N, C-alpha and C positions, 0 to 999 in steps of 0.2 A: 579920517579919524574915527568915524563910526565903525568902519570895517575892522580897524585895529583893535578897538575896544571889544567888539564882538569876538575877535580871535582870542584875545586875552581871557575873556569870560569862558569861552569854550575850553581852553586849555586848563583853566583852574577847575572847572566843573567836571572835566573828564577824569581828572586824577582820582582814583579810588583810594579809600583809606588804606594805609599801609600798616600791617600788623603781622606778628609772627603767626605762621600757619599752625593750627591746632589739629587734634585728631578729628574734630567735627568738620573743619574745613575740608579735610581729605575725603569726606563722604560725598561731596558734591562734585559733579563733572565740571561745572563752571560756577563762578561767583558773580558774574555780571552779564548784562545784556544791554546793548546799545541799539535801540530801534531806528535811529537815524531820523531823517526828516519825514514827518507824517502830516497829512491833512488833519485839521481839527474835525472831530466827529467819530472816527472809528474807535472801538475798544480794542486795545492791543493785548495779545495773549502771549505768555511764555511759560514754559514748564522748566524749572530747575531740577534736573534729575539728581536724586540722592540714593546712594546704594550703601547698605551696611556691609562694609568690608572688615568688620571686627568679628570676634568670636563670641560675642554676647549681644543680646538685643539692645537697640537704641530707641529712645522715645523723644518725640518732639512735644514739648509741654506747652508751647505758646508761639504765636506769630504776631508781630506787630509791624506797622509801616510808619514812615516818617511823614507821609502826606495822604490826605483823604482822597486824592485822585487815583489811588492804587489800592487794590485789595489782594490779600494773600491767603490761600487755603491749601490744605493738605488732606488728601483722601485717607491716607494712612498715617497715624501718629506713632505706631510701633512697628519697627522693622526688625525681623529676625535676621540672623547672620546670613548673608548672601542675598537677602531680599531687596528689591528695588521699589522706590516710590518717587514722588515729586512734590515740590512746592510750586503751586500754580499761581501765576501772577496775572492780574487784569488791570490795565492802565486806561483810564477814561480821558481821552484827548480833548473832550469838550471842557475840561476843568483847567486848562492852562494854555498859554501862548508862549512861544519861544522855548528856550531850553529848560527842561525839567528833569532833575535827578532825584530819585527816591531810594531810600535805604529800607531794606526788609530785614528785620531782626528775627532770626530763627533760634529759639531757646530750646536746648536739650536738657533734660534732667536725669537721663540714664544712658550709659552706665555711670555717668557723673555729669555734673553741671558744666555747661559750655554754651557760648553764644556764637552764632555765625552771622555775619553781615553780608547780605546780598544787595546788589544795587541794579536798578534799571534807569535808563534815561531815554528821552526823546525830545525832538525839536518840533513843537507844534507850529504849523505854517498856516497863515491866512491867505497866501497868494496861490493856493491850489484848492480846488473843491472836488468832492466826490458825490455822486448820486447813483445808487445808494452808497453808504459809507464803507462797504467791504464786499468782498466776494463771499456769498453765503449760499452754499448748495442745499442746505437743509438735510433731511433724511432721504437717502437714495438707496436703491438696491444694488448689491454687489453684481458686477458684470455689465452695468449700464455705463454709458459714456455721455453724460449731460454736459451742457455748457451754461454759464451764467455770464452776464454782461453788466457793466456799469459805465457811467460817463465821467470822465476826468476833464476838468477845465483849468488851464493855466491862466492866471489872472495878472493884469498889470502891464503886459507887453505882448502884442500879437505876433512878435517875431520868435517867441519861445516855441520849441518843438520837442516832441518825443522822438528819440532816436533808437531806443531799444527797450524791450520788455523781457523779463526773465522770471523764473520761479525757483525757490530753494528746493522744491520737491520735483523729481522727475515724473511724478504721476500727474502733474498739471502742465498743460500746454497752453501758454498765454499768447495773445496776439493783440494788435491795436490797429485802428484806422482813424484818420482825421475826419471829423464830422462838419466842423464849421470854424471860421476864423473871423473874429470881429475886430473892432477898432482897438480894443485893449485886452483881448483874450483869444484863446485858441482851445477848441473843444475836441475831445477824442472819445471814441468808444473802445473800451478794453474788454476783451473776452477771455475767459478761462475755461478750458475744456478738460474734463477728467478722463483719464485713461481707464479702460474697462477692467484692467487688472489691478486697480488700486486696492490696498488692503482694507479689510473690515475694521471698523471702529470709528471713534470720533477723534479727529486730529486737526491740528492747525499748521499753517505754513504761511510764507510771505511771498507776495509778488512784488518785484522791484521794477520801477519805471525810471529809465534814464532820460534826462531832459537837457536842453541847451541852456537852461537858466544857471548861470555861474554860481549863484548862492544856494542852489538846490539841485545838485546834479542828479541825485537819486531820491525817489519817493517810494516809501514803503506802503503797501496795501495789504491788510490782513485777509486771510482766506480760511474759512472753516468748512468742514464737511463731515457728515456722519453717514458711514456706509453700513447698511444692515446686512447681516449674514443671511444667505438663503435659508438657513436652518437656525432655529432657536430651541432651547430646551429649558423647561421649568419644572422643578428647581434644578439649578446647576449642581447642588450638593443635596443628595437624598439621604436624610437621616432616618434609618429604620428603627432607631431607638434600641431599647434593651430586649433581647430575645433569649428565652430560656433554652438551655441545652436540650435539643430534640424538639423544640417548639418551632412555630412558623410565624413569619411576619410578612405582610404585604403593604406596599405603597404604590402610588401612581406617579408617573412622569409624563408630561405633555411635551410632544415635539411638534413644532409648527414649521411650515415651509412657505416660501413666497408663491408657490404653485403646487398643485397636487403631486404627490410622490408616494413611492412604496418603500417600506422598510425591508431591505433585503436580508439583513442579518444583524445581530448584535454581538460584538466581540467582548470578551472578558467574563462570560458566564461559565458556569460549570454545574455539577450535579447538586450543589448547595444553593447557588445563586442563579436564578433564572429570570428571563424577561419574556413576556408575552404581549403581542400586539392585539388589542381588542378589535381592530378592524384592519385586516391585512391588505385591503385593497388600496387603490391610489386615491389619496385625499390630502388636503392641506394640513389637517390636524390629526395626529395619532396619539392615542392614550395607551401608554405602555404600563403593564402591571409588573412590578419588580417583586419577586418572591424569594425570601431567604429562609433556609432551614438551618436551625442552630446545630451545627455538626461538631464544632470545636470551640471551647471557651476562649475568650479573649476579644480584642478589638479587631473589627473588620474595616479595612480601607481598600476599596476596589474602584478602579476606573473602568467604566463601560463605554464602549464606542458604538454608536448607532450608524450603520451603513445604509445609505439610500440609493435610489436610482437617479437622483438629480445629477445633471451635468455640472462639472466644475467642483464647487465645494459641496461634496456629497456626504460628508461625515460630520458628526458632532459628538462630543464626549460629555458625560456627566459622572459624578463621583458618588458612590454609595458607601455609607458608613453605618456601623452598628456595633453594639457591645453584646456579646453572647455570654450569658451568665452561666456559671457551672451549676 
């Protein structure tokens, strides 16, 4: 009877609200995310991709959620035609046990008022524990291949076993081994190894563990990683301001590397826009002087590419802008 009731509850809660699709619904790649069975403890992450496929700008005016266990944020509130952003969701699994379904209300006020309803759900489990609560690589350098490990314990029955482990990202190679088996539990060490060619940036993925527990066939474990580029440039957009016709303006750009490097050349320069390295030798930090001569009135938009002798990711770009006054 208990299993039947749980099944009915799952079916009822799984059903998403049915409504006619609107222009705003069409901006989203997906409208729902089911995290499945999760241990209590981890913070779950998911990004709902939103792309402006209209011919005019769209604006997200507000975000609200139906439960305090979940937060929703958006880095970009205004998306120009063709531009892509996301509504980022974080779900705190310490705030609930059992099935939890949460609705996220995304309100648009441009080009006209419309509301989109997203929803996430998860099943918080007390019969599995993690230590620590997720795979967290932290900040690492591009090109390295580190590993992180955690302990997973299946509680309540020492006959339960892990049979398979997989990851949604091909850049992660997971593995497992049994550590101990007690009277009412079984403990495993899970390891996740990052491939050296993983892309730069902060991203999230999921590791899935398959078990012999019939009420919890798969367990989701969140994984986060932030991979630093071998090169960084500051500022990424160099504003040279207003320059009089025939006048000269100079600004500095700082390029940093994970190890000493040489700037071999800069692409995108000409007789009016030049770049000079203050210390052309091999070092971790280079200060570049960008010099603009006002040769033609109007707005300047130029992408400059710094080429170095670093192996692998040896290039980085920044954009120079200016307004040349007549």
